[in-house]
ROGU-417309 format. One record per residue (C-alpha): x, y, z. Coordinates in nm, 3 decimals, decimal comma, padded with zeros to 5 digits. Each point is the difference from the previous one (the first is absolute). Layout:
> X_Y_Z
...
This chain:
> -01,457_01,319_-01,149
> 00,004_00,372_00,117
> 00,228_00,277_-00,118
> 00,158_00,006_00,392
> 00,051_-00,364_00,026
> 00,215_00,011_-00,319
> 00,206_00,282_00,144
> 00,086_-00,170_00,299
> 00,065_-00,339_-00,183
> 00,257_00,199_-00,246
> 00,142_00,203_00,287
> 00,093_-00,343_00,185
> 00,077_-00,160_-00,327
> 00,283_00,251_-00,030
> 00,106_-00,002_00,372
> 00,018_-00,381_-00,029
> 00,239_00,034_-00,250
> 00,269_00,083_00,195
> -00,061_-00,285_00,226
> -00,014_-00,240_-00,311
> 00,309_00,119_-00,090
> 00,166_-00,087_00,333
> -00,203_-00,331_-00,046
> 00,160_-00,030_-00,338
> 00,334_00,049_00,121
> -00,032_-00,189_00,285
> -00,139_-00,334_-00,196
> 00,177_00,031_-00,344
> 00,333_00,149_00,113
> 00,111_-00,017_00,398
> -00,145_-00,343_00,051
> 00,134_-00,186_-00,284
> 00,367_00,210_00,038
> -00,009_-00,059_00,384
> -00,181_-00,322_00,076
> 00,177_-00,322_-00,056
> -00,209_-00,217_-00,259
> -00,099_-00,278_00,296
> -00,161_00,268_00,194
> -00,195_00,218_-00,263
> -00,290_-00,240_-00,024
> -00,059_00,049_00,372
> -00,058_00,359_-00,034
> -00,379_-00,021_-00,065
> -00,082_-00,267_00,213
> 00,149_00,146_00,333
> -00,142_00,318_-00,076
> -00,328_-00,152_-00,034
> 00,037_-00,219_00,325
> 00,066_00,352_00,200
> -00,308_00,140_-00,160
> -00,216_-00,275_00,069
> 00,072_-00,009_00,374
> -00,056_00,359_-00,010
> -00,372_-00,037_-00,136
> -00,158_00,092_00,308
> 00,137_00,360_00,024
> -00,038_00,015_-00,408
> -00,399_-00,113_00,043
> -00,034_00,251_00,270
> 00,142_00,311_-00,201
> -00,259_-00,108_-00,268
> -00,255_00,005_00,253
> 00,073_00,342_00,125
> 00,021_00,138_-00,347
> -00,352_-00,125_-00,127
> -00,140_00,148_00,342
> 00,194_00,350_-00,038
> -00,083_00,050_-00,347
> -00,379_-00,044_00,110
> 00,028_00,266_00,263
> 00,227_00,216_-00,227
> -00,331_-00,026_-00,287
> -00,191_00,130_00,303
> 00,245_00,311_00,122
> 00,061_-00,208_00,339
> 00,337_00,128_00,060
> -00,031_-00,046_00,420
> -00,084_-00,313_-00,047
> 00,302_-00,093_-00,261
> 00,221_00,097_00,278
> -00,134_-00,203_00,256
> -00,008_-00,297_-00,282
> 00,368_00,053_-00,043
> 00,116_00,043_00,359
> -00,173_-00,337_00,054
> 00,147_-00,154_-00,299
> 00,363_00,162_00,057
> -00,071_-00,201_00,396
> -00,124_-00,307_-00,139
> 00,236_-00,049_-00,247
> 00,305_-00,015_00,238
> -00,193_-00,258_00,197
> -00,065_-00,226_-00,310
> 00,388_00,064_-00,126
> 00,139_-00,128_00,328
> -00,212_-00,309_-00,022
> 00,116_-00,049_-00,332
> 00,366_00,046_00,072
> -00,012_-00,282_00,255
> -00,116_-00,257_-00,230
> 00,214_00,098_-00,259
> 00,318_-00,022_00,251
> -00,129_-00,393_-00,037
> -00,056_-00,037_-00,339
> 00,208_00,208_-00,228
> 00,333_-00,202_00,081
> -00,157_-00,349_-00,094
> -00,170_00,122_-00,318
> 00,335_00,207_-00,113
> 00,229_-00,336_00,060
> -00,282_-00,200_-00,241
> 00,078_00,286_-00,268
> 00,357_-00,041_00,052
> 00,069_00,302_00,149
> 00,264_-00,020_00,294
> 00,055_00,375_-00,003
> -00,137_00,104_00,378
> 00,028_00,378_-00,112
> -00,188_-00,012_-00,291
> -00,273_-00,198_00,151
> -00,034_00,257_00,293
> -00,016_00,287_-00,256
> -00,213_-00,211_-00,246
> -00,278_-00,018_00,307
> 00,062_00,365_00,108
> -00,057_00,104_-00,380
> -00,327_-00,217_-00,022
> -00,170_00,131_00,347
> 00,107_00,395_-00,069
> -00,151_-00,095_-00,380
> -00,340_-00,129_00,172
> -00,012_00,301_00,266
> 00,073_00,270_-00,247
> -00,362_00,016_-00,147
> -00,129_00,061_00,364
> 00,124_00,357_-00,067
> 00,030_00,049_-00,401
> -00,363_-00,197_-00,030
> -00,135_00,316_00,204
> 00,111_00,235_-00,229
> -00,135_-00,179_-00,289
> -00,320_-00,041_00,165
> 00,018_00,397_00,046
> 00,058_00,038_-00,346
> 00,335_00,170_00,086
> 00,173_-00,142_-00,309
> 00,261_00,289_-00,040
> 00,121_-00,077_00,321
> 00,021_-00,356_-00,067
> 00,168_00,071_-00,321
> 00,280_00,199_00,148
> 00,070_-00,301_00,312
> -00,021_-00,215_-00,283
> 00,284_00,179_-00,216
> 00,244_00,098_00,289
> -00,049_-00,325_00,185
> 00,079_-00,217_-00,348
> 00,322_00,236_-00,034
> 00,106_-00,078_00,401
> -00,053_-00,396_-00,100
> 00,230_00,067_-00,292
> 00,244_00,126_00,228
> 00,010_-00,265_00,254
> 00,048_-00,275_-00,271
> 00,234_00,172_-00,199
> 00,204_00,046_00,338
> -00,075_-00,366_00,133
> -00,012_-00,227_-00,239
> 00,355_-00,016_-00,178
> 00,123_-00,101_00,346
> -00,283_-00,208_00,196
> -00,183_-00,135_-00,315
> -00,351_-00,138_00,100
> 00,034_00,151_00,307
> -00,006_00,338_-00,173
> -00,241_-00,088_-00,209
> -00,226_-00,033_00,285
> 00,132_00,313_00,211
> -00,113_00,197_-00,303
> -00,322_-00,159_-00,005
> -00,054_00,130_00,349
> 00,099_00,344_-00,054
> -00,322_00,080_-00,245
> -00,274_-00,113_00,246
> 00,213_00,130_00,272
> -00,045_00,408_-00,149
> -00,335_-00,053_-00,137
> -00,133_-00,007_00,408
> 00,233_00,277_00,085
> -00,129_00,181_-00,318
> -00,362_-00,073_00,049
> 00,012_00,124_00,365
> 00,105_00,338_-00,126
> -00,256_00,001_-00,290
> -00,261_-00,060_00,256
> 00,077_00,304_00,276
> -00,316_00,134_-00,073
> -00,233_-00,320_00,008
> 00,236_-00,074_00,335
> -00,058_00,317_00,182
> -00,361_00,066_-00,075
> -00,252_-00,031_00,287
> -00,084_-00,352_00,055
> -00,405_-00,146_-00,021
> -00,094_-00,323_00,143
> 00,035_-00,265_-00,227
> 00,109_-00,321_00,175
> -00,329_-00,171_00,117
> -00,140_-00,333_00,029
> -00,149_00,005_-00,315
> 00,299_00,163_-00,180
> 00,213_-00,274_00,174
> -00,256_-00,248_-00,127
> 00,024_00,134_-00,356
> 00,374_00,014_-00,057
> 00,050_-00,329_00,196
> -00,238_-00,184_-00,279
> 00,178_00,227_-00,296
> 00,355_-00,130_00,150
> -00,073_-00,338_00,019
> -00,171_-00,005_-00,362
> 00,305_00,198_-00,130
> 00,246_-00,249_00,192
> -00,123_-00,273_-00,201
> -00,033_00,178_-00,329
> 00,383_00,092_00,061
> 00,140_-00,306_00,177
> -00,145_-00,210_-00,324
> 00,196_00,138_-00,309
> 00,307_00,051_00,239
> -00,021_-00,352_00,096
> 00,033_-00,069_-00,375
> 00,234_00,191_-00,072
> 00,205_-00,164_00,256
> -00,059_-00,345_-00,115
> 00,088_00,060_-00,316
> 00,311_00,188_00,054
> 00,130_-00,253_00,286
> -00,110_-00,307_-00,195
> 00,162_00,081_-00,333
> 00,378_00,113_00,220
> -00,029_-00,304_00,179
> -00,106_-00,264_-00,308
> 00,214_00,163_-00,290
> 00,377_00,041_00,000
> 00,127_00,354_00,078
> 00,055_00,119_-00,335
> -00,374_-00,086_-00,102
> -00,110_00,222_00,277
> 00,284_00,243_-00,053
> -00,149_00,021_-00,370
> -00,375_00,035_00,102
> 00,122_00,323_00,242
> 00,179_00,149_-00,300
> -00,288_-00,035_-00,226
> -00,262_00,098_00,245
> 00,190_00,350_00,008
> -00,141_00,065_-00,349
> -00,333_-00,110_00,071
> -00,022_00,218_00,296
> 00,023_00,314_-00,176
> -00,367_-00,034_-00,077
> -00,087_00,062_00,375
> 00,149_00,339_-00,023
> -00,304_00,078_-00,209
> -00,252_-00,196_00,233
> 00,119_00,085_00,300
> -00,068_00,406_00,004
> -00,331_-00,086_-00,185
> -00,093_-00,231_00,303
> 00,135_00,258_00,257
> -00,234_00,279_-00,133
> -00,307_-00,201_-00,080
> -00,046_-00,111_00,377
> -00,115_00,320_00,162
> -00,224_00,043_-00,301
> -00,176_-00,351_-00,038
> -00,064_00,084_00,384
> -00,132_00,280_-00,078
> -00,245_-00,072_-00,281
> -00,099_-00,312_00,234
> -00,100_00,238_00,272
> -00,170_00,209_-00,191
> -00,194_-00,289_-00,204
> 00,167_00,054_-00,288
> 00,162_-00,309_-00,242
> 00,361_-00,117_00,045
> -00,019_-00,181_-00,312
> 00,183_00,257_-00,272
> 00,261_00,046_00,241
> 00,113_-00,370_-00,030
> -00,064_-00,052_-00,385
> 00,164_00,291_-00,097
> 00,320_-00,055_00,184
> -00,035_-00,358_-00,111
> 00,001_00,090_-00,324
> 00,284_00,205_00,035
> 00,215_-00,278_00,159
> -00,059_-00,237_-00,269
> 00,079_00,253_-00,296
> 00,329_00,075_00,179
> 00,054_-00,401_00,099
> -00,072_-00,071_-00,348
> 00,234_00,287_-00,156
> 00,294_-00,107_00,231
> -00,059_-00,422_-00,066
> 00,065_00,101_-00,361
> 00,297_00,175_00,061
> 00,165_-00,245_00,217
> -00,085_-00,275_-00,222
> 00,251_00,174_-00,267
> 00,245_00,150_00,181
> -00,036_-00,181_00,359
> 00,339_-00,149_-00,042
> 00,209_00,305_-00,132
> -00,197_00,171_00,343
> 00,097_-00,274_00,245
> 00,358_00,002_-00,153
> 00,064_00,393_00,074
> -00,044_-00,113_00,409
> 00,294_-00,051_00,206
> 00,107_-00,409_-00,046
> -00,329_00,024_-00,246
> 00,156_-00,202_-00,273
> -00,009_-00,305_00,268
> -00,392_00,024_-00,006
> -00,061_00,081_-00,352
> -00,184_-00,330_-00,074
> -00,220_00,087_00,229
> -00,145_00,308_-00,187
> -00,267_-00,252_-00,182
> -00,211_00,055_00,366
> -00,007_00,376_-00,012
> -00,326_00,051_-00,209
> -00,190_-00,301_00,216
> 00,106_00,151_00,322
> -00,145_00,354_-00,099
> -00,329_-00,175_-00,135
> -00,001_-00,149_00,349
> 00,065_00,346_00,203
> -00,269_00,174_-00,244
> -00,265_-00,250_00,089
> 00,093_00,014_00,347
> -00,045_00,372_00,017
> -00,326_-00,024_-00,148
> -00,136_-00,214_00,320
> 00,142_00,234_00,220
> -00,152_00,299_-00,180
> -00,340_-00,162_00,092
> 00,059_-00,154_00,359
> 00,119_00,329_00,085
> -00,265_00,198_-00,114
> -00,236_-00,265_00,196
> 00,231_00,055_00,298
> -00,025_00,365_-00,033
> -00,370_-00,034_-00,016
> -00,049_-00,241_00,295
> -00,118_-00,291_-00,203
> 00,168_-00,320_00,100
> -00,209_-00,221_-00,182
> 00,258_-00,113_-00,269
> 00,161_-00,139_00,319
> -00,175_-00,328_-00,098
> 00,157_-00,090_-00,317
> 00,338_00,212_00,081
> 00,120_-00,192_00,309
> -00,079_-00,384_-00,129
> 00,140_00,065_-00,330
> 00,352_00,167_00,206
> -00,023_-00,306_00,210
> -00,045_-00,292_-00,218
> 00,287_00,146_-00,260
> 00,262_00,009_00,215
> -00,061_-00,336_00,155
> -00,022_-00,147_-00,361
> 00,322_00,188_-00,086
> 00,192_-00,165_00,312
> -00,163_-00,338_-00,095
> 00,120_00,010_-00,368
> 00,341_00,127_00,086
> 00,085_-00,245_00,237
> -00,167_-00,282_-00,169
> 00,220_00,091_-00,318
> -00,254_00,125_-00,211
> 00,168_00,355_-00,028
> 00,366_-00,096_-00,045
> 00,071_00,280_-00,200
> -00,018_00,422_-00,029
> -00,254_-00,065_-00,275
> -00,239_-00,229_00,213
> -00,011_00,263_00,258
> -00,089_00,301_-00,213
> -00,259_-00,198_-00,138
> -00,136_-00,064_00,312
> 00,088_00,408_00,077
> -00,221_00,070_-00,328
> -00,300_-00,233_00,053
> -00,031_00,151_00,366
> -00,007_00,357_-00,119
> -00,228_-00,070_-00,271
> -00,255_-00,168_00,223
> 00,026_00,294_00,235
> -00,064_00,278_-00,294
> -00,317_-00,249_-00,126
> -00,152_-00,012_00,351
> 00,065_00,396_00,048
> -00,170_00,043_-00,325
> -00,311_-00,198_00,085
> -00,027_00,163_00,355
> 00,017_00,371_-00,155
> -00,265_-00,102_-00,265
> -00,231_-00,137_00,307
> 00,066_00,340_00,208
> -00,083_00,223_-00,276
> -00,334_-00,224_-00,072
> -00,094_00,055_00,356
> 00,064_00,344_-00,009
> -00,217_00,088_-00,317
> -00,263_-00,241_00,203
> 00,016_00,206_00,305
> -00,049_00,353_-00,207
> -00,324_-00,148_-00,145
> -00,106_-00,097_00,314
> -00,260_00,195_00,218
> 00,193_00,206_00,257
> -00,205_-00,175_00,253
> 00,130_-00,349_-00,120
> 00,358_00,098_-00,079
> 00,252_-00,234_00,232
> 00,181_00,186_00,270
> 00,391_-00,071_-00,051
């Protein structure tokens, strides 16, 4: 792992800590203080549903990032401008289509979750949509390795989000929470356009043609499938848990996950910094495996330390939150939830590296696993097998372990293929 990657990862890590502070303030202070216990458990599934509806926009953003990372590696600034202009126009069309579907689906889903606040529902959808549109802009910065601009945007945007929640949540509760959630992606979009002014002002070079459109369509479909599978799983997990358990248990799950999600404070900046480097390494015939292995080891080590701390001090930490003593008994789930987050992060390191390299063979096991698991979970929940939070979390942990095992086996298989290609005579090597 080269020094430039480590510097970029460290820069993003420091900048994103401001965003994490806002996330902590929202999840551990504002929500339990200003949202009623009956609605707390609906925050996660409502957010996941809005993001799931916006999935086509998110997949398109990731497709554009993969393409622009390759163009940036080749120094094709003019083509990057043509790509971005086409992406921005296509995003508007996709967003209009998604909004028409949301106007029909969202009210029914929120009603099933027990949320009758129409304003909160509308803002949840808006926040989800903006959150999926924003990567169209920030991923361009990421692929161009403009990590300084990205860090500044994340820092200032997080402060704007904090100010919005502090101003609205005392008066509007859950609706104020989603209003604050919408501020950050809106700021990301505006800030990214400003940071990309040099690229957008460059002279355009032809990019869009039949070959480019075919290549991007193929990548878009593969990435859409790749993103849809885990998002559907998360939505199924959170929705079934919310519907099948009493509101107190789903609220306790939400409170415990605020602590396990701290691990993503480490893994998310690593993931952001890793993508353009693995894309560049693959384009030059290099190995992406060292990035995946080292990032995974770092995540597992951090998770082990966090789980040990939660095992001894979790109850005390949970009791510090507003209304926290009410949920202190749920502290025993914090180490397990942290382990689930770590195993999931390792899988994402591997699959994102494969996507950046344009390799989608992992979908052969990834999709069946993510289809079978939520189907089995829903069947178990409605047949009464999952009648407690303990049973649900056992399912969650088993699924995370399976994803980790499949990723580890696939990573080693990819490494063996790479070594075999290196040893093979040039004329016999596969063209990928």
